[in-house]
C-alpha positions in Angstrom: 20.1 13.0 15.8 20.9 16.0 18.1 24.5 17.1 18.7 25.9 18.9 21.6 26.9 22.5 21.1 30.6 22.7 20.1 32.8 24.9 18.0 32.5 24.4 14.3 35.9 22.8 14.1 35.6 20.9 17.5 34.4 17.4 18.4 30.7 16.6 18.3 28.9 14.3 20.7 26.0 12.1 19.7 23.2 12.8 22.2 20.4 10.7 20.8 19.6 8.4 17.8 16.3 8.9 16.1 14.4 5.6 15.3 14.5 4.5 11.7 11.5 5.6 9.6 12.0 2.7 7.1 14.4 -0.2 6.8 15.0 -2.5 3.7 16.0 -5.8 5.3 16.9 -9.2 4.1 17.9 -12.4 5.9 21.6 -12.8 6.1 23.4 -15.9 4.9 23.5 -19.0 7.2 20.8 -20.7 9.3 21.4 -18.8 12.5 22.3 -15.4 11.0 20.6 -12.1 12.0 18.6 -10.0 9.6 20.7 -7.7 7.5 19.6 -4.0 7.0 20.5 -3.0 3.4 19.4 0.6 3.8 17.4 2.7 6.3 15.4 5.9 6.2 14.9 5.4 2.4 11.8 7.1 0.9 11.8 5.4 -2.5 13.4 2.2 -3.7 14.2 1.6 -7.3 13.8 -2.1 -8.1 16.0 -2.5 -11.1 15.6 -5.4 -13.6 17.5 -5.9 -16.8 15.7 -6.3 -20.2 18.2 -9.1 -21.0 18.6 -12.5 -19.3 18.1 -10.8 -15.9 14.4 -10.2 -16.5 12.3 -12.2 -14.1 8.8 -11.4 -13.0 8.9 -13.7 -9.9 12.1 -11.9 -8.7 10.3 -8.5 -9.2 7.4 -9.7 -7.0 9.9 -10.8 -4.3 11.6 -7.4 -4.3 8.3 -5.5 -4.3 7.2 -7.5 -1.2 10.4 -6.6 0.6 10.2 -2.9 -0.3 6.6 -2.6 0.8 7.6 -4.4 4.1 10.3 -1.8 4.5 7.9 1.1 4.6 9.4 2.7 1.4 7.6 3.2 -1.9 8.8 0.9 -4.8 9.4 2.1 -8.4 10.4 -0.5 -11.0 13.1 0.3 -13.5 13.6 -1.8 -16.6 17.1 -1.1 -17.8 19.0 -2.0 -21.0 16.1 -1.0 -23.3 18.8 -0.4 -26.0 19.4 -4.1 -26.4 15.8 -5.3 -26.1 13.5 -5.6 -29.1 10.4 -6.6 -27.0 10.3 -3.9 -24.4 6.5 -3.5 -24.5 6.0 -7.2 -24.2 8.2 -7.3 -21.1 6.2 -4.4 -19.6 3.0 -6.3 -20.3 4.5 -9.4 -18.6 5.0 -7.2 -15.5 1.7 -5.4 -15.6 -0.3 -7.8 -13.3 2.6 -8.3 -10.9 3.5 -4.6 -10.2 -0.1 -3.5 -9.8 -0.1 0.2 -8.8 3.7 0.5 -8.9 5.2 2.9 -11.4 7.4 1.3 -14.2 10.0 3.1 -16.2 12.1 1.7 -19.1 15.5 3.2 -19.7 19.0 2.6 -20.9 21.4 3.9 -18.2 24.4 3.3 -20.6 22.9 5.5 -23.3 21.3 7.9 -20.8 18.0 7.3 -22.5 14.9 7.6 -20.3 16.9 8.6 -17.3 15.2 12.1 -17.2 11.9 10.4 -16.2 13.5 9.6 -12.9 14.3 13.2 -12.0 11.0 13.8 -10.2 11.9 11.1 -7.6 15.3 12.6 -7.0 14.4 15.9 -5.3 16.0 17.6 -2.4 15.1 16.0 0.9 14.3 12.6 -0.8 16.4 9.5 -0.2 16.3 6.8 -2.9 17.9 3.3 -2.8 18.6 1.0 -5.7 18.3 -2.8 -5.5 18.8 -5.5 -8.1 21.0 -8.3 -9.4 24.7 -7.9 -10.1 25.2 -6.5 -13.6 21.7 -5.0 -13.9 23.1 -1.5 -14.3 22.8 0.1 -10.9 26.3 1.6 -10.9 25.9 2.8 -14.5 22.8 4.6 -13.5 24.6 6.2 -10.5 27.3 7.5 -12.8 24.6 8.9 -15.2 22.8 10.7 -12.4 25.9 12.1 -10.7 27.5 13.1 -14.0 30.8 11.4 -13.2 32.4 8.0 -12.9 31.4 7.6 -9.2 31.1 3.9 -9.4 33.1 1.1 -11.2 31.2 -0.8 -13.8 31.9 -4.1 -15.7 30.4 -6.0 -18.6 28.0 -8.9 -17.9 28.5 -12.4 -19.1 27.0 -12.9 -22.5 25.5 -16.4 -22.0 23.5 -15.7 -18.8 23.6 -11.9 -18.4 25.1 -12.2 -15.0 27.4 -9.5 -13.7 30.4 -9.4 -11.4 30.1 -7.7 -8.0 31.8 -4.4 -8.9 29.9 -2.7 -6.0 30.9 -4.5 -2.7 29.5 -2.0 -0.2 26.7 0.4 0.2 27.4 4.0 -0.6 25.4 7.3 -0.4 25.6 9.9 -3.1 24.3 13.5 -3.0 23.0 14.4 -6.4 23.5 17.8 -8.1 19.7 18.6 -7.8 19.9 17.8 -4.0 18.4 14.4 -3.8 20.3 11.4 -2.2 20.7 8.0 -3.8 22.1 4.9 -2.2 23.9 2.2 -4.3 23.8 -1.4 -3.0 25.8 -4.5 -3.9 24.1 -6.8 -6.4 21.8 -9.4 -4.8 21.3 -12.7 -6.7 18.9 -13.8 -4.1 16.7 -12.0 -1.6 15.3 -13.9 1.3 12.4 -12.3 3.2 12.6 -11.8 6.9 10.1 -12.4 9.7 9.6 -8.6 9.9 8.1 -6.7 12.8 4.6 -5.9 13.9 3.5 -5.5 10.3 5.1 -8.8 9.1 3.4 -10.0 6.0 2.0 -6.6 5.0 4.5 -6.4 2.2 3.3 -9.6 0.6 -0.3 -8.6 1.1 0.4 -5.3 -0.6 2.4 -6.8 -3.5 -0.4 -9.4 -4.1 -3.3 -7.2 -3.3 -5.6 -8.8 -5.9 -5.2 -12.3 -4.3 -5.9 -10.9 -0.8 -9.0 -9.2 -2.2 -10.2 -12.4 -3.9 -9.6 -14.4 -0.7 -12.2 -12.3 1.0 -14.8 -14.1 -1.1 -13.7 -17.6 -0.2 -16.2 -19.7 1.7 -13.8 -20.5 4.5 -11.9 -17.8 6.4 -8.8 -20.0 6.6 -8.9 -21.2 3.0 -5.6 -22.5 1.7 -6.6 -22.0 -1.9 -6.0 -25.6 -2.7 -8.9 -28.0 -3.0 -11.3 -26.3 -0.6 -14.9 -25.9 -1.9 -16.0 -22.3 -2.6 -12.5 -21.0 -3.1 -12.8 -17.6 -4.9 -9.0 -17.6 -5.7 -9.2 -21.0 -7.5 -12.4 -19.8 -9.3 -10.4 -16.7 -10.5 -7.7 -19.0 -11.9 -10.3 -21.2 -13.6 -11.9 -18.3 -15.5 -8.6 -16.6 -16.4 -8.8 -13.6 -14.0 -5.7 -14.8 -12.1 -2.4 -16.3 -13.4 -1.6 -19.6 -11.6 2.1 -18.6 -11.6 1.1 -15.5 -9.7 -0.6 -17.6 -7.0 2.3 -20.0 -6.8 4.7 -17.0 -6.2 2.3 -15.7 -3.5 2.2 -19.0 -1.8 5.9 -19.5 -1.9 6.6 -16.1 -0.3 4.0 -16.7 2.4 5.5 -20.1 3.2 8.9 -18.5 3.4 7.6 -15.7 5.7 5.9 -18.3 8.0 9.1 -20.2 8.2 11.0 -17.1 9.2 8.4 -16.2 11.8 8.7 -19.6 13.3 12.5 -19.5 13.1 12.6 -16.3 15.1 10.1 -17.6 17.7 12.0 -19.5 20.5 8.8 -21.4 21.5 8.2 -22.5 17.9 11.9 -23.6 17.6 11.5 -25.7 20.7 8.4 -27.3 19.3 10.1 -28.1 16.0 13.0 -29.7 17.8 10.6 -31.7 20.0 8.7 -33.0 16.9 11.9 -33.7 15.2 13.1 -35.9 18.0 9.8 -37.7 18.0 10.0 -38.3 14.3 13.6 -39.5 14.5 12.7 -42.0 17.2 9.8 -43.3 15.2 12.0 -43.7 12.1 14.6 -45.6 14.1 11.9 -47.9 15.6 10.5 -48.6 12.1 13.9 -49.4 10.8 14.6 -51.9 13.7 11.2 -53.5 13.1 11.9 -54.0 9.4 15.3 -55.4 10.2 13.7 -58.0 12.5 11.2 -58.9 9.8 
């Protein structure tokens, strides 16, 4: 952004807006809603999971796909290590899902392990935090800033869900010069159609499946019952977790739906096929009534 020359205490004029370098986006609520930009021009995104009832490998995969799609670099934070007796086991559960992504365990409440994050929070670097309500994002912000910058609240004991204490996005300048952005908790994150690189986030988050697919006999293999499927062979001999493939297929299906939803010609075709199907159903119903 370039500003017109004005006295230091005078008004400034926005002359131009520089394009976004990165954008973490999710689909907004509702069928016809526009995509919602959560944060832009972010260099690193902390994907925060709780080591309590919030821990969910499939959710981590979804977040990682969205972060890779945004153009930022993801880092996984496993918070609440002070109340978890199986930290190493949880890290092992994540190992095949996070691939080359760095993973840090910490307790934001106890300020334990927080120092391992300092290298990411340098001057000139912008970091965002995403995760469910109650996962500890605001507590971590308070720990990093050295003050009660954000309101926090206890989570429910029976399901580890938190209340939305953060209801807006806010940017904080840290003492060491880095910038961190707190975001409201997200209990669900729906992927968007994306731009020219749509799907690259999923491909990056599931790189081993993409690599295996190169060995499939058919270029358009759906990894179902096709002969010569290298992905299914990997599941058969234990090299690939079937739940990992199911997560990949679910996200790819969701992405294809969003691409079709944002394509006017595809929308028209779906409506046309829907009308044809409705007419066929009514005709079948009438014929059965006559019988």
